[in-house]
C-alpha positions in Angstrom: -3.4 -0.1 58.8 -3.3 0.7 55.2 -6.3 -1.4 54.6 -8.2 0.7 57.2 -7.2 3.9 55.4 -8.7 2.6 52.2 -12.0 2.2 53.9 -12.2 6.0 54.7 -13.0 8.7 52.4 -10.7 11.6 51.6 -13.0 14.0 53.6 -12.4 12.1 56.8 -8.7 13.0 56.6 -9.4 16.8 56.3 -9.3 19.2 59.2 -12.6 21.2 59.3 -10.8 24.4 60.2 -8.0 24.5 57.5 -9.8 22.1 55.1 -6.5 20.4 54.5 -5.2 16.9 55.4 -4.5 16.7 59.2 -1.1 17.8 60.5 -0.4 16.4 64.0 -4.1 15.6 64.5 -5.5 15.9 68.1 -8.8 14.8 69.6 -10.7 17.1 72.0 -13.1 15.7 74.7 -16.2 15.8 72.4 -14.5 13.4 70.1 -13.8 15.7 67.1 -10.3 15.9 65.5 -8.3 18.9 64.4 -4.8 19.9 63.5 -3.0 20.8 66.8 -2.1 24.3 65.4 -5.6 24.9 63.9 -7.5 24.2 67.2 -5.0 26.1 69.3 -5.1 29.2 67.2 -8.9 29.0 67.0 -9.3 29.0 70.8 -6.8 31.8 71.1 -8.8 34.0 68.7 -12.3 32.8 69.7 -12.6 32.3 73.5 -14.2 30.5 75.3 -13.0 27.1 74.3 -15.7 25.7 72.1 -15.7 22.8 69.5 -16.0 24.3 66.0 -18.0 21.3 64.9 -20.6 20.6 67.7 -20.2 23.9 69.5 -19.7 22.3 72.9 -18.1 24.7 75.4 -15.3 23.6 77.7 -15.0 25.5 81.0 -11.3 24.8 81.1 -9.0 24.6 78.1 -8.7 20.8 77.3 -5.3 19.3 77.2 -4.5 18.3 73.7 -3.1 14.8 72.9 -2.0 13.5 69.5 -4.4 11.0 68.0 -1.9 8.3 67.3 -4.3 6.1 65.3 -5.4 9.0 63.1 -1.8 10.1 62.7 -0.8 6.7 61.4 -3.8 6.7 59.1 -2.9 10.2 57.8 0.6 9.0 57.0 -0.8 6.0 55.1 -3.3 8.3 53.3 -0.5 10.8 52.4 1.6 7.9 51.0 -1.4 6.6 49.1 -2.1 10.0 47.7 1.5 10.5 46.7 1.5 7.1 45.0 -1.7 8.0 43.2 -0.4 11.3 42.2 2.8 9.7 40.9 0.8 7.1 39.0 -1.3 9.8 37.4 1.8 11.9 36.6 3.3 8.8 35.0 0.1 8.2 33.0 -0.1 11.8 32.0 3.6 11.7 31.0 3.1 8.5 28.9 0.1 10.1 27.1 2.2 13.3 26.5 5.0 11.1 25.0 2.4 9.2 23.0 1.0 12.6 21.7 4.6 13.5 20.6 5.1 10.2 18.9 1.8 10.6 17.0 2.8 14.1 16.0 6.2 12.9 14.8 4.5 10.0 13.0 2.1 12.4 11.3 4.9 14.7 10.4 6.9 11.8 8.9 3.9 10.5 7.1 3.2 14.0 5.7 6.8 14.2 4.5 6.5 10.8 3.0 3.2 11.7 1.3 4.7 14.9 -0.1 7.8 13.0 -1.4 5.6 10.2 -3.0 3.2 12.8 -4.4 6.1 14.8 -5.9 7.5 11.6 -7.4 4.0 10.6 -8.7 3.4 14.1 -10.1 6.8 14.0 -11.8 6.1 10.6 -13.4 2.6 11.6 -14.6 3.9 14.9 -15.9 6.5 13.0 -17.8 3.7 10.9 -19.3 1.7 14.0 -20.2 4.8 15.7 -21.7 5.5 12.6 -23.7 1.9 12.4 -25.0 1.9 16.1 -25.8 5.2 15.7 -27.7 3.7 12.8 -29.7 0.5 14.8 -30.3 2.5 17.9 -31.5 4.6 15.7 -33.8 1.5 14.1 -35.2 -0.3 17.5 -35.7 2.9 19.0 -37.3 3.3 16.0 -39.6 -0.4 16.2 -40.7 -0.1 19.9 -41.3 3.1 19.5 -43.3 1.4 16.9 -45.5 -1.6 19.3 -45.8 0.7 22.1 -46.9 2.5 19.9 -49.4 -0.9 18.8 -50.9 -2.1 22.5 -50.9 1.2 23.5 -52.6 0.9 20.7 -55.2 -2.7 21.7 -55.9 -1.8 25.4 -56.3 1.0 24.4 -58.7 -1.5 22.3 -60.8 -4.0 25.1 -60.8 -1.4 27.7 -61.9 -0.2 25.3 -64.7 -3.7 24.6 -65.8 -4.5 28.4 -65.9 -1.4 28.9 -68.0 -2.6 26.2 -70.4 -6.1 27.6 -70.5 -4.6 31.0 -71.5 -2.5 29.2 -74.1 -5.5 27.2 -75.4 -7.6 30.4 -75.6 -4.8 32.0 -77.6 -4.6 29.0 -79.9 -8.4 28.8 -80.3 -8.3 32.3 -81.7 -5.5 31.4 -84.0 -7.3 28.3 -85.2 -10.3 30.3 -86.1 -8.1 32.5 -88.3 -6.4 29.6 -89.9 -9.6 27.9 -90.6 -10.0 30.3 -93.4 -6.6 29.3 -94.8 -5.2 26.1 -96.0 -2.5 25.7 -93.2 -3.8 23.2 -90.7 -0.5 22.3 -89.1 -1.1 24.4 -86.0 -4.3 22.5 -85.1 -2.5 19.1 -85.0 -0.1 20.1 -82.2 -0.3 17.7 -79.2 -2.3 18.7 -76.1 -1.1 17.7 -72.6 -3.2 15.0 -70.9 -3.8 15.6 -67.1 -4.3 13.1 -64.3 -7.7 13.0 -62.7 -6.7 15.4 -59.9 -4.8 15.9 -56.7 -4.8 12.7 -54.5 -5.3 13.6 -50.8 -2.6 12.0 -48.6 -3.5 9.2 -46.1 -3.0 10.1 -42.4 -3.6 6.6 -41.1 0.0 5.6 -41.2 1.0 8.9 -39.5 -1.4 8.3 -36.7 -0.3 4.7 -36.2 3.3 5.7 -36.1 2.5 8.4 -33.5 0.6 5.9 -31.4 3.5 3.4 -31.6 6.0 6.0 -30.7 3.9 7.0 -27.7 3.5 3.4 -26.7 7.2 2.7 -26.9 8.1 5.8 -24.9 5.5 5.0 -22.2 6.8 1.4 -22.0 10.3 2.7 -21.4 9.0 5.1 -18.7 6.9 2.4 -17.1 9.9 0.1 -16.9 11.9 2.8 -15.2 9.0 3.4 -12.8 8.5 -0.3 -12.0 12.3 -0.8 -11.4 12.2 2.0 -8.8 8.9 0.6 -7.3 10.5 -2.8 -7.0 13.5 -1.4 -5.2 11.2 0.3 -2.8 9.1 -2.8 -1.9 12.2 -5.0 -1.6 13.1 -3.0 1.5 10.2 -4.9 3.2 11.7 -8.3 2.6 11.1 -10.9 5.3 12.9 -14.1 6.0 10.3 -17.0 5.6 10.4 -20.6 6.6 7.9 -23.2 5.4 5.7 -24.7 8.0 5.9 -28.6 8.0 2.7 -28.8 10.0 0.7 -27.4 7.1 2.5 -29.3 4.2 0.6 -31.8 2.2 1.9 -35.3 2.9 3.4 -35.6 -0.6 5.4 -32.5 -0.3 9.1 -32.7 0.7 10.6 -29.7 2.6 14.3 -29.1 2.9 15.9 -29.0 6.4 16.2 -25.2 6.4 12.5 -24.8 5.4 13.4 -22.9 2.2 12.7 -25.5 -0.5 9.6 -27.6 -1.4 9.0 -30.1 -4.1 6.3 -32.8 -4.8 6.9 -36.5 -4.3 4.9 -39.5 -5.6 4.8 -41.0 -2.1 3.0 -39.9 1.0 5.0 -39.3 4.1 3.9 -41.1 7.3 2.9 -38.1 9.4 -0.2 -37.2 11.4 -3.0 -35.5 9.4 -3.5 -32.6 11.8 -6.1 -29.9 11.3 -3.6 -27.4 9.9 -2.4 -29.7 7.2 -3.6 -29.6 3.5 -4.8 -33.2 2.8 -5.6 -32.9 -1.0 -4.1 -29.8 -2.4 -0.3 -29.9 -2.8 0.5 -26.8 -0.9 2.1 -25.4 2.2 2.1 -22.2 4.2 4.9 -20.2 5.8 5.4 -20.4 9.6 5.2 -16.6 9.7 1.9 -14.8 9.7 1.1 -11.1 9.2 -1.7 -8.9 10.5 -0.4 -5.4 9.8 2.2 -3.5 7.8 4.1 -4.5 4.7 6.1 -7.5 3.7 7.9 -8.8 0.6 9.4 -12.2 -0.4 10.9 -13.8 -3.5 10.6 -17.3 -4.8 12.7 -19.0 -7.5 10.4 -20.9 -9.9 12.8 -21.7 -12.7 12.5 -25.1 -14.5 8.9 -25.6 -13.4 5.7 -26.3 -15.5 3.2 -25.6 -12.7 3.1 -23.6 -9.5 1.0 -21.4 -7.3 2.2 -18.4 -5.2 0.6 -15.7 -3.1 -1.0 -15.2 0.3 -3.9 -16.9 2.1 -6.1 -16.2 5.1 -5.6 -18.2 8.3 -9.3 -19.3 8.0 -9.0 -21.0 4.6 -10.3 -24.6 4.1 -7.4 -27.0 4.3 -9.3 -30.3 3.7 -10.5 -31.5 0.3 -10.1 -29.7 -3.0 -9.6 -25.9 -2.9 -10.4 -23.2 -5.4 -7.9 -20.3 -5.5 -9.8 -17.0 -5.4 -10.1 -13.9 -3.1 -13.6 -15.0 -2.3 -12.1 -18.2 -0.7 -9.3 -16.4 1.0 -6.5 -16.8 -1.5 -4.7 -14.0 -3.5 -2.5 -15.9 -5.9 -1.1 -16.2 -9.4 -0.3 -19.6 -11.0 1.5 -21.3 -13.9 0.0 -24.1 -15.9 1.3 -26.1 -18.9 4.7 -24.4 -18.6 3.6 -21.1 -20.2 0.0 -20.3 -19.2 0.1 -17.6 -16.4 -3.1 -16.7 -14.6 -4.1 -14.4 -11.8 -6.6 -16.4 -9.7 -9.0 -13.5 -9.3 -12.2 -15.6 -9.5 -12.7 -15.7 -12.5 -9.1 -16.1 -13.5 -7.3 -13.3 -15.5 -4.8 -14.6 -18.2 -1.4 -12.9 -18.0 0.1 -12.6 -21.4 3.8 -12.3 -20.7 6.7 -11.9 -23.2 8.7 -14.3 -21.1 8.1 -16.4 -18.0 9.7 -15.2 -14.8 12.4 -17.2 -13.1 12.0 -15.4 -9.9 8.7 -14.1 -8.6 8.5 -11.3 -6.0 5.4 -11.0 -3.8 4.6 -7.7 -2.0 1.7 -7.2 0.5 0.5 -3.9 2.0 -1.9 -5.1 4.7 -3.6 -1.8 5.5 -3.7 -0.7 1.8 -5.3 -4.1 0.8 -2.7 -4.6 -1.9 -1.0 -7.8 -3.2 1.4 -7.3 -6.1 3.5 -9.9 -8.0 6.7 -9.0 -9.8 9.1 -10.6 -12.2 12.0 -9.9 -9.9 14.8 -10.3 -12.5 13.1 -8.4 -15.3 11.8 -5.8 -12.8 8.3 -6.1 -14.4 4.9 -6.0 -12.7 3.0 -9.2 -13.3 -0.3 -8.4 -11.6 -1.8 -6.6 -8.6 -4.9 -7.4 -6.5 -6.2 -4.1 -5.1 -9.0 -3.3 -2.6 -8.3 -6.5 -0.7 -10.1 -6.8 2.7 -7.6 -8.1 5.3 -8.9 -8.2 8.9 -7.1 -11.2 10.4 -3.8 -13.1 9.9 -2.6 -13.9 6.5 0.2 -16.4 5.5 2.5 -16.7 2.5 1.2 -19.6 0.4 3.2 -22.0 -1.9 2.3 -24.9 -4.1 5.0 -26.5 -6.3 2.4 -28.5 -8.2 2.4 -32.2 -8.9 5.6 -34.0 -10.0 4.0 -35.0 -13.3 6.4 -37.9 -14.0 9.4 -35.8 -13.4 8.4 -32.9 -15.7 7.7 -30.7 -12.7 10.2 -32.0 -10.2 12.1 -28.8 -9.7 11.5 -27.2 -6.2 10.1 -23.9 -5.3 12.9 -22.0 -3.5 12.4 -19.1 -1.1 15.2 -16.9 -2.1 16.3 -13.3 -1.3 16.7 -10.1 -3.2 20.5 -10.9 -3.6 20.6 -14.6 -4.3 20.0 -16.6 -7.4 
């Protein structure tokens, strides 16, 4: 019955008199259907009995009988309409709720932006104030030296003017004595003057001002990076290494948190996901949105690679670490040479090597940052990265090198090691 109702249009369930869905539909002798109340009222108001649709006139008032089939179809139609209405109401309600969620999200985002902007403005204003303070100190120091030089010059000039007056006086006296035999006055000593006033050097003053500014900014930057590291650590994820991707010479711990290089290949299938030449492994977890952070203990090693990689990277044969090839990594070579593999590489001149490296990724922002997690120092940031598909945390403990690089890479947490 319900199938039949679906084959009819909505107009076929409407009474032509009240233009609404049939209520107690009846059929008159000409075959047309109306609501019982509608046709009865119509004939009472408009005699003789005539069909409102085809205008056929009935000499006697027809006996009205309920159209059972149409009644059942109307019931099904009403139920269907109610279900559709309910469905639409649910869809409308879901969209209204979604609108509210978006509004709340926008409001939260605006509040967050305002907070971050306020923090950023405060930090930058501090830098500006520090630079202005150093500038004012430099200007005041230079002006003070200038005043001292001016004062010294004025003292010299005054003393020289006094001596000129004295010499002029003595010159007059000498002229008078030249006529006498007393030459003792002429032989009195005359003061010998230095070549002149030496202008002070301001190079040292400038360098001291620059050094002071540099030290102050370094302290401010350290405070800023410490706060930044605390913020990104809230996005820490629990990673497990994927044995299906590990090079056959890599040994993974049972908990999937450690990896080190062995001199012997394991007897395992060389599946398409496995790296066959490069000594590396991916995490089991992938990311295609949002932010995430993880830390790796690298102490005691002479070589390693860390970062993230696209799912589509080449896993067979030799690989070249660079964003162009789908890798955003930093690496250690020869125990002390740190490089950001930016294609070409960027040497990182660090005061001390990190024991624990933190990796932070903001997928939408296109940002990959590396931190010295213990020293709370920023090592390097890749910016403007283009992420469109899954990316995986990437690890390489490097070759064993006769035991010199046997220490494992260890996926740690913000509170361990």
